[in-house]
N, C-alpha and C positions, 0 to 999 in steps of 0.2 A: 311512374307510367309509361305508357306508350307515345312514341312517337311516330308517325307514318312520312313517309320520302318516296320521293322517285327520282331516280337514277338513270340518265341516256348513257349509252353508249361511247357517244362521243365526247361526255365528261370525265368518264373513266381513263379514254386513250388522253385526254388533255393533264388529268393529275397525272396519268404515269410518266409524260413528258415533261411536268413540273418537278418532277421527284425532286425532296429534300426541301422544297420551296413553298410548300402549301400552309396557307395562313387561312384561318378559318374564321368567319365574322358570326358571332355569335355559338352559343352554346349547342344549339339544336342542328348547327354546322358539324360541330366536334363532333357530336355524337354520331350525328348520320355519317362521317368520314370515316372514324372509329371502326364503326358496324361493318364497311365494305369486308376489312379482310377476313372477318369473321364468316360472310358470306362465302369468298371466296379459300377459307378452309372446309367450309361445307362441301363446297362442289369438290376439293383434293380428297374429301373423306369419303364422301357419298354419292358424290356424280352432279350433284343439283343443290341448289342454293337453299331451295325450302323456304321462298318468299310468304307462304302462306301463313309462315309461323316467324314468332319477330324472333330478333335478335334476344336471347336471355340476357336478363340482367348480368350476371355472371359468366356468359358464354367467353365473351374477349379472354377472360384469365383461363383459359385450359387450352390456347393456342400454343404450343410449345414456345420455348422462349427465342428457338432459333427462328421460326416461321417468320419471315421476311416480309411484311409491308408491300414493298414494288413486285414481288413475287407473285402473292395472295392477291392483289389489282390486276394484276398481269391475267392470272389465272380468270379470273370476274370477266375482263374484256374479254378473254379469249370463247369462253363461256359464253357471253351475248352474242356474238361474231356466229359461232358453230350455232348455235339457235335460231339463227334471224331476228335475234332480239332487240330491238333496238332501245328499250326501256325497260327498268325495272320496277315492280311497287312492291316495297317492303313497311317495314315498322323494325322498330326497337326499343327495347327497354333496358340497354344499355346502363351501367349505373360505373362511374368511372371516377374512382378515391387513389389514394395514395398509394401505390405498388404494383398502379396499372401502365403497363407498356403503349405508351404513343405510339403507333405504327405508319399513318399518313400524315397529321397536322405537325408541324413546324412552326408553327405560328400562332395564336389569334386575338383577335379582338373580343372582346368582352366588357360588358360593364360590372362595376361592383356590387356582390350579391351580399346578401344577409349572413350573417353569422350563423352557424350551423346546418346552411343548406346543403343541397347536395349538389350545388353548382358551384358554390365554394371548395367542396370537395376536390370537384372537378381542377379548379384552377391549383391545388397545390396540388393535387398529381400532376399538374403541368411541368411549373415552375419551385415545386416543393418548399422546404419551410420560408424560403422571399417572399410568401404571402404576405406573413404577418407587417414585416418590414412597409409594404407597399400597401396594404389597411391600413398601418396607422400611419401613414405620410396622409394616404386619402383624408382617414377621418380628421388630423391634426389642421388638413387646409379646407376643409369646409366641402370636398368632393360631394356629390349628390348619388346617393345609389340607386338600385333597382332598373327597373324597365327606360324610363325614361333621363337617368342619373350620366352622369359621366363614366365615359367608359378608356380602359387602357388597353395599349399593343402590348402583348405578352408572348415574350420570345425566350428557348430555356436557356 
């Protein structure tokens, strides 16, 4: 599905200053953060982030392995400054699953998600097979799941 977001240039600059210490709160924030390097990559490749086109479901997987998240975020900040743009509105359809390379998110706070959901895939991509132990613990200790349930702090 498509999620729309808006990002201010000052926020992009703050993310650069907090590099390596970016904790997303919620899966929408994760998907937004991880879409920003794709916009930076579009700028490097095409000279424009093409915010009228959502970040595609698999587009982040096309970034070269050596593409540095900080560099791509810096490219986005420089583009916004040069264009005199204080904020960008964009959308993402990004699918995060095992095999995904996280480029900005260094931690996340998220609820416990349904089995076989895309959100559980996102968690699995972040912490690997450790998700099974975490979810077994949550189930055996009566944790609540879904939007109004218990949450967890995930660190790689």
